[in-house]
GUVODO-760941 format. One line per field, with one value per atom (N, C-alpha, C, O): residue number from 1; chain; atom name; x, y, z. Coordinates in Angstrom, 3 decimals. Example, Ala and Ser with C-alpha at 12.3 -4.5 7.8 and 13.67 -1.06 7.14 Angstrom:
resi <- (1_1_1_1_2_2_2_2)
chain <- (A_A_A_A_A_A_A_A)
name <- (N_CA_C_O_N_CA_C_O)
xx <- (13.190_12.300_13.200_14.236_12.850_13.670_12.900_13.409)
yy <- (-5.690_-4.500_-3.300_-3.319_-2.250_-1.060_0.030_1.138)
zz <- (7.800_7.800_7.800_8.465_7.080_7.140_7.870_8.039)
***
This chain:
resi <- (1_1_1_1_2_2_2_2_3_3_3_3_4_4_4_4_5_5_5_5_6_6_6_6_7_7_7_7_8_8_8_8_9_9_9_9_10_10_10_10_11_11_11_11_12_12_12_12_13_13_13_13_14_14_14_14_15_15_15_15_16_16_16_16_17_17_17_17_18_18_18_18_19_19_19_19_20_20_20_20_21_21_21_21_22_22_22_22_23_23_23_23_24_24_24_24_25_25_25_25_26_26_26_26_27_27_27_27_28_28_28_28_29_29_29_29_30_30_30_30_31_31_31_31_32_32_32_32_33_33_33_33_34_34_34_34_35_35_35_35_36_36_36_36_37_37_37_37_38_38_38_38_39_39_39_39_40_40_40_40_41_41_41_41_42_42_42_42_43_43_43_43_44_44_44_44_45_45_45_45_46_46_46_46_47_47_47_47_48_48_48_48_49_49_49_49_50_50_50_50_51_51_51_51_52_52_52_52_53_53_53_53_54_54_54_54_55_55_55_55_56_56_56_56_57_57_57_57_58_58_58_58_59_59_59_59_60_60_60_60_61_61_61_61_62_62_62_62_63_63_63_63_64_64_64_64_65_65_65_65_66_66_66_66_67_67_67_67_68_68_68_68_69_69_69_69_70_70_70_70_71_71_71_71_72_72_72_72_73_73_73_73_74_74_74_74_75_75_75_75_76_76_76_76_77_77_77_77)
chain <- (A_A_A_A_A_A_A_A_A_A_A_A_A_A_A_A_A_A_A_A_A_A_A_A_A_A_A_A_A_A_A_A_A_A_A_A_A_A_A_A_A_A_A_A_A_A_A_A_A_A_A_A_A_A_A_A_A_A_A_A_A_A_A_A_A_A_A_A_A_A_A_A_A_A_A_A_A_A_A_A_A_A_A_A_A_A_A_A_A_A_A_A_A_A_A_A_A_A_A_A_A_A_A_A_A_A_A_A_A_A_A_A_A_A_A_A_A_A_A_A_A_A_A_A_A_A_A_A_A_A_A_A_A_A_A_A_A_A_A_A_A_A_A_A_A_A_A_A_A_A_A_A_A_A_A_A_A_A_A_A_A_A_A_A_A_A_A_A_A_A_A_A_A_A_A_A_A_A_A_A_A_A_A_A_A_A_A_A_A_A_A_A_A_A_A_A_A_A_A_A_A_A_A_A_A_A_A_A_A_A_A_A_A_A_A_A_A_A_A_A_A_A_A_A_A_A_A_A_A_A_A_A_A_A_A_A_A_A_A_A_A_A_A_A_A_A_A_A_A_A_A_A_A_A_A_A_A_A_A_A_A_A_A_A_A_A_A_A_A_A_A_A_A_A_A_A_A_A_A_A_A_A_A_A_A_A_A_A_A_A_A_A_A_A_A_A_A_A_A_A_A_A_A_A_A_A_A_A)
name <- (N_CA_C_O_N_CA_C_O_N_CA_C_O_N_CA_C_O_N_CA_C_O_N_CA_C_O_N_CA_C_O_N_CA_C_O_N_CA_C_O_N_CA_C_O_N_CA_C_O_N_CA_C_O_N_CA_C_O_N_CA_C_O_N_CA_C_O_N_CA_C_O_N_CA_C_O_N_CA_C_O_N_CA_C_O_N_CA_C_O_N_CA_C_O_N_CA_C_O_N_CA_C_O_N_CA_C_O_N_CA_C_O_N_CA_C_O_N_CA_C_O_N_CA_C_O_N_CA_C_O_N_CA_C_O_N_CA_C_O_N_CA_C_O_N_CA_C_O_N_CA_C_O_N_CA_C_O_N_CA_C_O_N_CA_C_O_N_CA_C_O_N_CA_C_O_N_CA_C_O_N_CA_C_O_N_CA_C_O_N_CA_C_O_N_CA_C_O_N_CA_C_O_N_CA_C_O_N_CA_C_O_N_CA_C_O_N_CA_C_O_N_CA_C_O_N_CA_C_O_N_CA_C_O_N_CA_C_O_N_CA_C_O_N_CA_C_O_N_CA_C_O_N_CA_C_O_N_CA_C_O_N_CA_C_O_N_CA_C_O_N_CA_C_O_N_CA_C_O_N_CA_C_O_N_CA_C_O_N_CA_C_O_N_CA_C_O_N_CA_C_O_N_CA_C_O_N_CA_C_O_N_CA_C_O_N_CA_C_O_N_CA_C_O_N_CA_C_O_N_CA_C_O_N_CA_C_O_N_CA_C_O_N_CA_C_O)
xx <- (24.901_24.201_22.734_22.413_21.871_20.442_20.131_20.684_19.242_18.969_18.321_18.591_17.456_16.856_17.927_17.859_18.915_20.026_20.819_21.208_21.058_21.806_21.038_21.633_19.716_18.901_18.935_19.059_18.822_18.912_20.260_20.327_21.333_22.667_22.762_23.359_22.184_22.213_21.454_21.903_20.311_19.540_20.287_20.266_20.950_21.750_22.910_23.224_23.541_24.661_24.194_24.903_23.023_22.495_22.309_22.579_21.852_21.676_23.013_23.127_24.031_25.313_26.302_27.107_26.257_27.200_26.508_25.712_26.795_26.166_26.826_26.382_27.881_28.600_28.241_28.134_28.054_27.732_28.760_29.286_29.049_29.924_29.098_27.905_29.716_29.033_27.803_26.743_27.916_26.767_25.627_24.458_25.971_24.942_24.275_23.053_25.084_24.541_23.638_22.587_24.041_23.222_21.885_20.838_21.913_20.670_19.794_18.578_20.397_19.665_18.968_17.843_19.647_19.094_18.242_17.687_18.144_17.370_17.886_17.122_19.193_19.835_20.931_21.249_21.497_22.570_23.885_24.105_24.742_26.077_26.842_27.620_26.620_27.282_26.885_27.739_25.592_25.144_25.746_26.199_25.748_26.308_27.792_28.266_28.523_29.940_30.095_30.976_29.236_29.296_29.031_29.730_28.019_27.703_28.885_29.189_29.545_30.702_31.828_32.436_32.108_33.191_32.884_33.780_31.624_31.218_31.088_30.990_31.085_30.920_29.467_29.184_28.532_27.103_26.431_25.246_27.151_26.557_26.639_27.102_26.183_26.255_27.703_28.614_27.888_29.222_29.672_28.861_30.972_31.528_32.866_33.443_33.338_34.649_35.486_34.991_36.738_37.648_38.655_39.362_38.703_39.659_40.548_40.157_41.746_42.644_41.938_41.618_41.688_40.997_39.506_38.787_39.032_37.629_36.831_37.273_35.666_34.751_33.579_33.018_33.213_32.084_31.174_31.618_29.890_28.865_28.200_27.857_28.011_27.300_25.809_25.397_25.009_23.556_22.980_22.130_23.425_22.901_23.188_22.355_24.369_24.710_23.830_23.432_23.527_22.641_21.239_20.618_20.744_19.415_19.356_18.387_20.395_20.424_20.477_19.786_21.286_21.406_20.075_19.645_19.439_18.156_17.081_16.312_17.032_16.029_16.204_15.221_17.436_17.713_17.209_17.021_16.989_16.531_15.063_14.575_14.352_12.944_12.165_12.311_11.350_10.544_9.431_8.779_9.235_8.167_6.917_5.898_6.990_5.833_5.652_6.476_4.590_4.308_5.158_5.785_5.171_5.903_7.394_7.839_8.153_9.605_10.021_9.556_10.892_11.259_12.571_13.021)
yy <- (-49.592_-48.387_-48.505_-48.898_-48.169_-48.152_-47.068_-45.970_-47.371_-46.409_-45.136_-44.045_-45.267_-44.064_-43.165_-41.942_-43.775_-43.013_-42.323_-41.163_-43.026_-42.441_-41.271_-40.255_-41.411_-40.320_-39.118_-37.976_-39.384_-38.286_-37.585_-36.356_-38.362_-37.777_-36.971_-35.895_-37.478_-36.754_-35.438_-34.410_-35.471_-34.238_-33.228_-32.032_-33.699_-32.786_-32.218_-31.033_-33.060_-32.598_-31.578_-30.611_-31.780_-30.840_-29.458_-28.442_-29.419_-28.128_-27.468_-26.244_-28.274_-27.719_-27.557_-26.626_-28.441_-28.431_-29.024_-29.953_-28.509_-29.075_-30.372_-30.971_-30.815_-32.016_-33.210_-33.091_-34.368_-35.609_-36.666_-36.682_-37.555_-38.678_-39.725_-39.524_-40.815_-41.808_-42.380_-42.472_-42.764_-43.343_-42.340_-42.691_-41.099_-40.069_-39.795_-39.663_-39.709_-39.467_-40.616_-40.391_-41.835_-42.996_-42.939_-43.194_-42.605_-42.486_-41.385_-41.548_-40.278_-39.162_-39.594_-39.176_-40.439_-40.931_-42.189_-42.722_-42.656_-43.857_-45.085_-45.831_-45.276_-46.460_-46.903_-46.211_-48.055_-48.542_-47.854_-47.415_-47.774_-47.233_-48.063_-47.530_-49.364_-50.265_-49.941_-49.918_-49.692_-49.355_-48.015_-47.881_-47.037_-45.734_-45.861_-45.224_-46.677_-46.900_-47.564_-47.191_-48.559_-49.217_-48.229_-48.236_-47.374_-46.364_-45.414_-45.017_-45.053_-44.149_-44.791_-44.144_-46.044_-46.749_-46.859_-46.717_-47.111_-47.239_-45.884_-45.825_-44.813_-43.483_-43.132_-42.202_-43.871_-43.640_-42.890_-42.568_-42.612_-41.974_-40.461_-39.887_-39.830_-38.368_-37.883_-38.633_-36.626_-36.031_-36.094_-36.012_-36.239_-36.294_-35.592_-35.299_-35.334_-34.713_-35.642_-36.233_-35.766_-36.589_-35.658_-34.903_-35.730_-34.961_-35.981_-36.588_-36.161_-37.191_-38.530_-38.904_-39.250_-40.533_-40.416_-41.414_-39.209_-38.984_-38.583_-37.759_-39.169_-38.847_-38.087_-38.498_-36.983_-36.188_-35.851_-35.641_-35.805_-35.453_-34.172_-34.016_-33.248_-32.013_-32.273_-32.948_-31.740_-31.944_-31.551_-32.264_-30.437_-29.990_-31.010_-31.220_-31.646_-32.668_-33.903_-34.521_-34.260_-35.397_-35.106_-35.958_-33.897_-33.516_-33.508_-33.987_-32.964_-32.900_-34.303_-34.582_-35.173_-36.539_-37.277_-37.984_-37.110_-37.756_-37.221_-37.996_-35.908_-35.300_-35.759_-35.921_-35.964_-36.406_-37.820_-38.228_-38.573_-39.956_-40.116_-41.237_-39.000_-39.044_-39.795_-39.524_-40.726_-41.515_-40.646_-39.889_-40.772_-40.024_-40.884_-40.405_-42.158_-43.049_-43.487_-43.169_-44.206_-44.654_-45.831_-46.479_-46.103_-47.262_-47.000_-45.868_-48.050_-47.949_-48.313_-49.309_-47.516_-47.719_-48.288_-48.519)
zz <- (12.191_12.610_12.213_11.092_13.123_12.875_11.845_11.917_10.877_9.804_10.342_9.840_11.374_11.966_12.570_12.450_13.219_13.797_12.687_12.830_11.592_10.476_9.868_9.509_9.753_9.211_10.154_9.711_11.463_12.436_12.332_12.349_12.224_12.093_10.799_10.784_9.723_8.450_8.571_8.065_9.236_9.413_10.267_9.976_11.324_12.154_11.340_11.443_10.537_9.720_8.697_8.419_8.142_7.155_7.784_7.143_9.027_9.706_10.005_9.951_10.320_10.727_9.599_9.611_8.628_7.518_6.307_6.445_5.126_3.926_3.466_2.487_4.156_3.738_4.611_5.832_3.971_4.657_4.305_3.192_5.257_4.923_4.160_3.929_3.780_2.942_3.636_3.017_4.898_5.599_5.753_5.596_6.059_6.191_4.846_4.768_3.783_2.447_2.014_1.413_2.317_1.966_2.702_2.105_3.995_4.764_4.176_4.073_3.794_3.202_1.913_1.639_1.118_-0.152_0.042_-0.919_1.281_1.605_0.864_0.252_0.934_0.361_1.317_2.284_1.034_1.911_1.569_0.440_2.564_2.337_1.324_0.533_1.350_0.411_-1.040_-1.925_-1.279_-2.628_-3.069_-4.206_-2.179_-2.534_-2.879_-3.819_-2.126_-2.436_-3.797_-4.572_-4.099_-5.406_-6.529_-7.542_-6.355_-7.365_-7.560_-8.685_-6.466_-6.544_-7.338_-8.190_-7.068_-7.770_-9.262_-10.094_-9.598_-11.012_-11.702_-12.928_-10.946_-11.529_-11.796_-12.551_-11.182_-11.394_-10.257_-10.346_-9.211_-8.040_-8.106_-9.091_-7.042_-6.972_-6.905_-6.551_-7.249_-7.149_-5.695_-4.772_-5.514_-4.171_-4.159_-5.206_-2.989_-2.806_-1.950_-0.990_-2.297_-1.512_-0.849_-1.516_0.456_1.241_1.934_2.931_1.394_1.890_1.716_0.588_2.783_2.652_2.904_2.846_3.184_3.509_2.276_1.476_2.135_1.038_1.636_2.652_1.008_1.470_0.308_-0.821_0.617_-0.364_0.071_1.243_-0.858_-0.563_-0.737_-1.680_0.169_0.133_-1.233_-1.767_-1.801_-3.094_-4.195_-5.076_-4.149_-5.140_-4.976_-5.964_-3.733_-3.485_-4.010_-4.646_-3.740_-4.222_-5.745_-6.334_-6.385_-7.850_-8.462_-9.442_-7.890_-8.393_-8.243_-9.154_-7.109_-6.862_-7.817_-8.386_-7.988_-8.870_-10.319_-11.043_-10.736_-12.113_-12.345_-13.491_-11.277_-11.395_-11.057_-10.915_-10.927_-10.565_-11.638_-12.830_-11.210_-12.140_-12.704_-11.985_-13.994_-14.647_-14.821_-15.318_-14.413_-14.545_-15.987_-16.844_-16.255_-17.623_-18.018_-17.180_-19.318_-19.850_-19.864_-20.053_-19.661_-19.723_-21.122_-21.675_-21.700_-23.086_-23.234_-24.356)
***
């Protein structure tokens, strides 16, 4: 899937529903779906909900996870 298409789909989903699938959530966070899946397996990714075999991310959880990782600049300790 083209990343621009995934971002468009994520934006449409955000208007219609606050829940995104893994590919849409990854596009929203500007990362690959593969990385988001790896983060989920390791327990380092944003909160998600599992409905049967489907995984969904709420937009608010994606925003909160992203904001918590905001770089403050300066030296890394």
